[in-house]
C-alpha positions as CSV (number, residue, x, y, z in Angstrom):
1,M,69.6,-28.0,-62.7
2,S,69.5,-31.8,-62.3
3,H,70.7,-34.0,-59.7
4,Q,73.7,-34.2,-61.2
5,N,74.6,-30.6,-61.0
6,L,74.1,-30.8,-56.9
7,Q,77.1,-32.2,-55.1
8,T,75.4,-34.1,-52.6
9,N,77.4,-34.9,-49.4
10,V,75.2,-37.7,-48.1
11,T,72.1,-39.9,-49.6
12,L,69.5,-41.2,-47.7
13,D,67.1,-43.9,-49.4
14,M,63.8,-44.1,-47.5
15,R,61.7,-45.6,-49.8
16,G,59.3,-48.3,-48.6
17,L,59.2,-46.3,-45.3
18,S,56.0,-44.5,-44.4
19,C,56.1,-41.2,-42.6
20,P,57.5,-39.6,-40.7
21,A,60.2,-42.1,-41.0
22,P,61.9,-40.0,-43.9
23,L,61.8,-36.6,-41.8
24,L,63.5,-38.4,-39.0
25,G,65.9,-39.4,-40.7
26,V,66.5,-36.2,-42.3
27,K,66.9,-34.8,-38.7
28,R,69.2,-37.1,-37.7
29,I,71.4,-36.7,-40.5
30,I,71.3,-33.1,-41.2
31,N,72.5,-32.2,-37.5
32,D,75.8,-34.1,-38.5
33,L,76.6,-32.2,-41.7
34,Q,78.4,-28.8,-41.8
35,Q,76.5,-25.8,-42.6
36,E,75.8,-25.7,-46.8
37,Q,76.5,-29.3,-47.1
38,I,73.7,-31.1,-49.1
39,L,71.8,-34.3,-48.1
40,L,69.7,-36.6,-50.7
41,L,66.6,-37.6,-49.4
42,K,64.9,-40.7,-51.7
43,S,61.3,-41.3,-50.8
44,D,58.0,-42.7,-52.2
45,C,56.1,-41.2,-49.3
46,P,52.8,-39.1,-50.0
47,G,53.2,-37.0,-46.5
48,T,57.0,-36.4,-47.2
49,S,56.9,-33.4,-49.4
50,D,54.4,-31.3,-46.8
51,D,56.4,-32.7,-44.3
52,L,59.9,-31.9,-45.2
53,F,59.0,-28.4,-46.7
54,S,57.3,-27.2,-43.3
55,W,60.3,-28.4,-41.3
56,S,62.6,-26.8,-43.2
57,E,60.9,-23.7,-43.0
58,Q,61.1,-23.5,-39.3
59,T,64.6,-24.9,-39.1
60,G,66.4,-22.5,-41.7
61,N,67.9,-25.6,-43.8
62,Q,66.6,-25.5,-47.5
63,V,65.0,-28.1,-49.7
64,L,67.0,-26.5,-53.1
65,R,65.3,-29.0,-55.4
66,T,63.0,-31.8,-56.0
67,E,62.9,-34.3,-58.7
68,T,60.7,-37.4,-59.8
69,L,63.0,-40.6,-59.5
70,A,62.7,-42.8,-62.7
71,D,62.5,-45.9,-60.6
72,G,59.8,-44.2,-57.7
73,G,59.9,-41.8,-55.4
74,T,61.1,-38.3,-55.3
75,A,64.7,-37.0,-54.4
76,Y,64.6,-34.0,-52.5
77,F,67.9,-32.3,-51.9
78,V,68.2,-30.6,-49.1
79,R,71.4,-28.1,-47.6
80,K,71.9,-27.6,-43.9
81,G,71.2,-24.2,-42.7
82,T,72.6,-22.0,-40.2
83,G,69.6,-22.1,-38.4
84,E,68.0,-18.8,-39.5
85,S,67.0,-17.6,-42.7
86,V,66.8,-14.5,-44.5
87,R,64.9,-12.0,-43.0
88,A,62.4,-10.2,-45.6
89,N,61.2,-6.7,-44.9
90,V,58.2,-7.2,-47.3
91,V,56.7,-10.9,-48.4
92,L,55.0,-10.9,-52.1
93,D,53.4,-14.4,-52.4
94,I,52.4,-14.1,-56.0
95,R,51.4,-17.8,-56.4
96,N,49.3,-18.6,-59.9
97,V,50.9,-15.7,-62.0
98,V,52.4,-16.2,-64.9
99,C,55.5,-14.5,-65.7
100,P,56.3,-11.9,-66.0
101,G,53.6,-10.7,-63.7
102,P,56.0,-11.7,-60.7
103,I,58.4,-9.4,-61.7
104,V,56.7,-6.5,-62.8
105,E,55.2,-7.2,-59.0
106,A,58.3,-7.3,-57.5
107,K,59.5,-4.3,-59.1
108,K,57.0,-1.9,-58.1
109,L,57.1,-2.8,-54.5
110,L,60.9,-2.5,-54.9
111,N,60.9,0.9,-56.0
112,G,59.0,2.3,-53.0
113,M,61.5,-0.1,-50.6
114,A,65.0,1.5,-49.1
115,K,68.0,0.6,-50.3
116,S,69.0,-2.9,-48.6
117,E,65.8,-3.8,-47.7
118,V,64.8,-7.4,-48.9
119,L,61.3,-8.5,-50.4
120,K,60.8,-11.9,-50.5
121,L,59.2,-13.1,-53.6
122,I,57.4,-16.8,-53.7
123,S,56.2,-17.8,-57.0
124,N,55.4,-21.0,-59.0
125,C,55.8,-19.7,-62.7
126,P,57.6,-22.2,-64.5
127,G,60.0,-19.5,-65.9
128,I,60.5,-17.4,-62.8
129,H,64.2,-18.9,-61.7
130,S,65.6,-17.8,-65.3
131,D,63.8,-14.8,-65.6
132,I,64.6,-13.4,-61.7
133,I,68.4,-14.2,-62.8
134,D,68.0,-12.2,-65.8
135,W,65.7,-9.5,-64.1
136,A,68.7,-9.2,-61.1
137,A,71.8,-9.1,-63.8
138,A,70.5,-6.4,-65.9
139,T,69.4,-4.0,-62.7
140,D,69.9,-3.3,-58.9
141,V,68.5,-5.8,-57.7
142,K,70.7,-8.5,-55.4
143,I,69.6,-12.2,-55.4
144,L,70.2,-13.1,-51.7
145,D,69.4,-16.8,-51.5
146,T,66.5,-19.1,-53.3
147,S,64.8,-22.1,-51.9
148,E,62.1,-24.1,-52.9
149,I,59.4,-23.6,-50.0
150,A,56.8,-26.2,-51.4
151,A,57.0,-28.4,-54.7
152,D,57.3,-26.3,-57.6
153,V,57.0,-22.9,-55.3
154,Y,59.9,-21.0,-54.7
155,A,61.2,-17.8,-52.7
156,F,63.7,-15.5,-53.6
157,Y,65.2,-13.1,-51.4
158,L,65.7,-9.7,-53.6
159,E,67.4,-7.0,-52.1
160,K,67.3,-3.2,-53.3
161,S,71.1,-2.3,-53.8
């Protein structure tokens, strides 16, 4: 999904400013956005990524995607959340395992879970997005939410139907 495919509501260019300025700018602007609206933050401060991902995990907001900008820095697409995140019954953090490993392990866990329970699958496998979508479409698994929780690390909230 490229930058052009995401409908952004506000752009905040904080390139040239050091941390914590980019995060403070995001916090100030996100409060004025409506739920589900998207803020595009541009920053070249090396600490922005850690700050932003930690903050979003604590606040229920989501970093949907990051992109390296051709003219310098990183673009962060931040969606205003509800203030509460999806609650998972089980968490499977399977970083550094290549596909199809994350799906194989998720399937094992979901098979042992009750209907309507939620599994939070965390993976950094490069092909995980398309694999999860295809797998969910072919099974009784519903994708409730997806977010980037760190650079190239994704969380999928999967519900057993």
